[in-house]
C-alpha positions in Angstrom: 32.0 13.2 6.4 30.0 15.0 3.2 29.3 18.2 3.8 25.7 19.0 2.9 25.2 22.6 0.9 21.3 22.5 1.5 20.5 23.7 -1.7 16.8 24.8 -1.2 14.4 23.8 -3.6 16.1 23.1 -6.0 14.2 20.5 -8.9 15.3 17.0 -8.9 14.3 14.4 -11.3 14.8 11.0 -10.2 13.6 8.1 -13.2 13.1 4.6 -12.0 13.1 6.2 -8.4 10.7 3.6 -7.1 13.3 1.5 -6.7 15.6 0.3 -3.7 18.2 3.4 -4.1 15.4 5.6 -5.9 13.4 5.2 -2.7 16.1 5.9 -0.1 18.0 8.5 -1.9 14.3 10.8 -2.6 13.7 10.7 1.2 17.8 11.9 1.6 17.5 15.0 -1.3 13.7 15.8 0.6 15.6 16.2 4.0 18.1 19.0 2.9 15.4 20.5 0.8 15.1 19.6 -2.4 11.8 19.1 -4.5 11.8 15.6 -5.6 9.6 13.9 -8.4 9.8 10.6 -9.3 9.5 9.5 -13.4 7.9 6.3 -13.0 7.0 3.3 -15.5 4.2 2.0 -13.4 1.2 3.8 -14.0 0.0 2.5 -10.5 2.5 4.4 -9.1 1.4 7.4 -9.5 1.3 10.0 -6.8 1.4 14.0 -6.2 5.3 14.0 -6.2 5.2 10.4 -8.7 4.7 10.8 -12.5 4.0 8.4 -15.2 7.0 8.4 -18.0 7.3 6.3 -21.5 9.7 6.8 -23.4 8.8 4.2 -25.8 5.7 5.8 -26.4 7.0 9.5 -25.7 5.2 9.8 -22.8 6.5 12.8 -19.9 5.6 15.7 -18.3 6.8 18.5 -19.7 6.1 20.9 -16.8 8.4 19.8 -14.8 10.8 18.5 -16.8 11.4 23.0 -18.7 12.2 23.7 -14.4 14.3 20.7 -13.4 17.9 21.2 -12.3 19.3 18.0 -11.7 17.9 14.4 -13.4 19.2 11.1 -12.0 19.1 8.1 -14.2 18.7 5.3 -12.6 16.0 3.2 -15.0 16.5 0.4 -16.5 14.6 -3.1 -15.7 16.0 -5.2 -12.9 19.6 -6.9 -14.7 19.1 -9.4 -12.5 15.7 -10.7 -12.8 14.9 -13.5 -15.7 16.9 -15.5 -17.5 18.8 -13.7 -20.4 17.0 -14.4 -23.0 18.2 -12.1 -27.1 14.6 -10.8 -26.3 15.8 -9.8 -22.1 19.0 -8.9 -23.5 16.9 -5.7 -25.1 14.9 -5.1 -23.2 17.9 -4.9 -20.5 20.3 -2.6 -22.9 16.4 -0.1 -24.0 15.5 0.0 -21.0 18.7 2.0 -19.4 19.9 4.1 -23.0 17.2 4.3 -24.8 15.5 6.4 -22.0 18.1 8.7 -21.5 18.3 9.1 -25.0 14.9 10.2 -25.0 15.9 12.6 -21.7 18.6 13.8 -23.9 16.0 14.7 -26.7 13.3 16.6 -24.4 16.1 18.6 -22.5 17.5 19.4 -26.2 14.1 20.4 -27.7 12.8 22.3 -24.4 16.2 23.9 -24.0 16.1 23.4 -20.0 18.6 25.0 -18.3 20.0 21.4 -16.7 22.7 21.8 -14.0 23.4 18.6 -14.5 22.6 14.9 -16.1 23.8 11.8 -13.4 23.4 8.5 -14.3 23.7 5.0 -12.7 26.5 2.7 -14.2 28.0 -0.5 -13.2 31.0 -2.4 -12.4 30.0 -4.8 -14.7 31.9 -2.4 -17.1 35.5 -3.5 -16.0 34.3 -7.5 -16.6 36.1 -10.3 -14.4 39.5 -10.8 -13.2 39.9 -12.6 -10.2 44.1 -11.7 -10.3 45.8 -8.8 -8.0 44.3 -5.8 -11.1 42.6 -2.8 -9.3 39.9 -1.7 -12.0 40.0 2.2 -12.2 37.8 4.6 -14.3 40.7 4.9 -17.3 40.3 1.8 -17.8 38.6 0.0 -21.1 35.3 -2.2 -20.3 34.8 -5.3 -21.2 34.1 -7.1 -24.7 31.1 -8.4 -22.8 27.0 -8.6 -22.3 27.7 -6.6 -19.2 30.5 -4.5 -20.7 29.4 -3.4 -24.2 25.5 -3.1 -22.0 27.8 0.0 -19.4 29.6 1.1 -22.8 26.2 1.8 -24.6 25.1 2.9 -21.6 27.7 5.0 -20.7 28.0 7.3 -24.0 24.2 7.7 -23.8 24.5 9.9 -20.7 27.8 11.5 -22.5 25.6 12.9 -25.1 24.3 15.4 -22.4 27.8 16.5 -21.9 27.6 17.6 -25.9 25.8 19.7 -24.3 26.9 21.2 -21.8 25.5 19.6 -18.9 28.1 18.5 -16.7 27.4 14.6 -16.9 28.4 12.2 -14.1 28.6 8.1 -14.0 28.0 6.4 -11.1 29.4 2.2 -12.1 27.8 1.1 -9.1 28.3 -2.2 -6.9 26.7 -4.3 -5.3 24.3 -2.1 -2.9 23.9 -3.1 0.5 20.4 -2.7 2.2 18.4 -4.6 4.6 15.2 -3.8 2.0 16.0 -6.4 -0.8 18.8 -6.8 -3.0 21.4 -9.2 -3.1 21.6 -9.6 0.3 18.1 -10.3 0.9 19.1 -13.2 -2.1 21.8 -13.9 -0.3 20.0 -14.0 3.3 17.6 -17.3 3.4 20.1 -19.8 2.4 22.6 -18.7 5.1 19.9 -18.6 7.1 19.1 -22.0 5.9 22.2 -22.8 7.3 23.9 -23.4 3.8 26.3 -20.8 4.0 28.4 -21.0 1.1 30.7 -19.7 -2.0 29.7 -19.8 -5.1 32.0 -21.2 -8.6 35.5 -20.9 -7.2 34.4 -18.0 -4.5 37.9 -16.2 -5.1 35.6 -13.6 -7.3 36.3 -10.4 -6.0 32.1 -8.6 -5.4 32.9 -4.9 -5.1 30.1 -3.7 -2.9 28.7 -0.4 -1.4 26.4 -0.1 1.9 23.1 2.1 0.0 23.7 5.5 2.5 27.3 6.1 1.4 25.8 5.5 -2.7 22.3 7.8 -1.8 25.7 10.5 -0.4 27.5 9.8 -3.7 24.7 11.0 -5.4 23.8 13.5 -3.4 28.3 14.9 -4.0 27.3 14.5 -7.2 24.7 17.3 -7.3 26.1 19.3 -5.0 30.0 19.2 -5.7 31.0 21.3 -8.9 34.3 19.3 -9.7 32.8 16.4 -10.7 32.3 14.6 -13.8 32.7 11.7 -16.1 33.1 8.5 -14.8 33.5 7.3 -10.7 33.4 3.8 -9.2 30.9 3.7 -6.2 31.9 1.3 -4.4 33.7 0.9 -0.9 37.5 0.8 -0.2 37.8 -2.6 0.2 38.3 -5.6 -1.2 36.2 -9.2 -0.3 36.0 -11.7 -2.3 32.4 -13.7 -2.9 33.8 -16.7 0.0 35.0 -13.7 1.8 31.5 -12.4 1.8 29.9 -15.0 2.2 31.9 -16.6 5.6 31.3 -12.6 6.9 27.7 -12.0 6.5 27.1 -15.7 7.6 29.1 -14.4 11.0 26.9 -11.4 11.3 23.6 -13.3 11.2 25.4 -15.7 13.4 24.7 -18.7 11.2 27.6 -21.5 10.5 29.9 -21.3 6.9 31.2 -24.9 6.3 29.0 -26.2 2.8 31.0 -27.1 0.0 31.4 -25.0 -3.2 28.6 -24.4 -5.4 29.7 -25.6 -8.7 29.9 -23.0 -11.5 27.8 -25.3 -13.9 24.6 -25.6 -11.2 24.9 -21.4 -11.5 25.0 -21.8 -15.2 22.0 -24.3 -15.7 19.7 -22.9 -13.1 20.6 -18.8 -14.3 22.3 -19.2 -17.3 24.7 -16.2 -18.6 23.1 -13.9 -15.8 25.2 -16.5 -14.0 27.8 -13.7 -14.8 26.4 -11.8 -11.8 27.7 -14.7 -9.5 30.6 -16.1 -10.8 32.2 -13.2 -12.2 34.1 -9.9 -10.4 37.1 -8.1 -9.9 38.7 -5.1 -7.8 37.4 -2.0 -8.6 39.7 1.1 -7.1 37.1 4.0 -4.7 40.3 5.7 -5.3 38.9 8.8 -7.6 35.5 9.0 -5.3 37.5 9.4 -2.1 40.2 11.8 -4.0 37.5 14.1 -5.0 36.5 14.3 -0.6 33.9 11.3 -0.4 34.5 9.7 3.2 33.1 6.7 3.9 30.6 6.1 6.5 30.8 1.7 5.9 34.6 1.6 4.8 34.2 -2.3 6.3 32.4 -4.8 5.1 31.5 -6.3 8.7 30.7 -2.6 9.8 28.3 -2.3 6.9 26.7 -5.4 7.4 26.1 -4.7 11.9 24.4 -1.9 10.3 21.5 -3.8 9.1 19.0 -5.4 11.8 18.2 -8.7 9.9 
């Protein structure tokens, strides 16, 4: 298992830290003795450790920024919320890329001695191949909206490495948590007895338990040897059909309904349905070779850890 070094009173900024991952991660970091500051784009979240920032208006707390040791960049508009209109696509890209570039410029202007910049990315980088190919970090991004978004997202993060700052990019799969996210959306039809695979059901669903994801972020802080891109996905592969079957069984519900046709999903969600209809097998070898041991390596074990 991951062994923490218990760095006391190191300062960590988490952008987009009021979301599911940020909330979970900030609690873990505080237990380990880190001083955590959350930068949120919502004024309503302001508190003694949550601070409003706005990259479009140039608003940021310079005092906290000057003393930061690590930045974990999770900020970005929810990619599965709303249809992908041209306006929405621009927002999805800008909220990730422009926010990272804003942080880069502020770090550079203020000569901040940042120890590491750790950015979220996504397995959408690789596109969708339902064959035997397993994608690793050296594979090139796919030429579609998700692939190009991830490419721009990571390029913005790589600017920090140009300053000599250790930079880590975590290409994340579907995050499993009982507090919302993908499982919450999948749970409703299954509980109603309509458990069914989507499209062909053969598309892979790279996933990771939220505990493992947060532990990998902590490892990225504490392991000075971690640099570049890492796939943050569990070691086991699951197709959409297999995932839904195992989830239905965990909920003690049937899995019998016919496949939900691709055209129906596209009719409802438009291009955004690519998130559900596409997916590839993604390797976790690089992060395991770096010394990370998954707590939840099998889907059944991961789903049974939640109280649905």
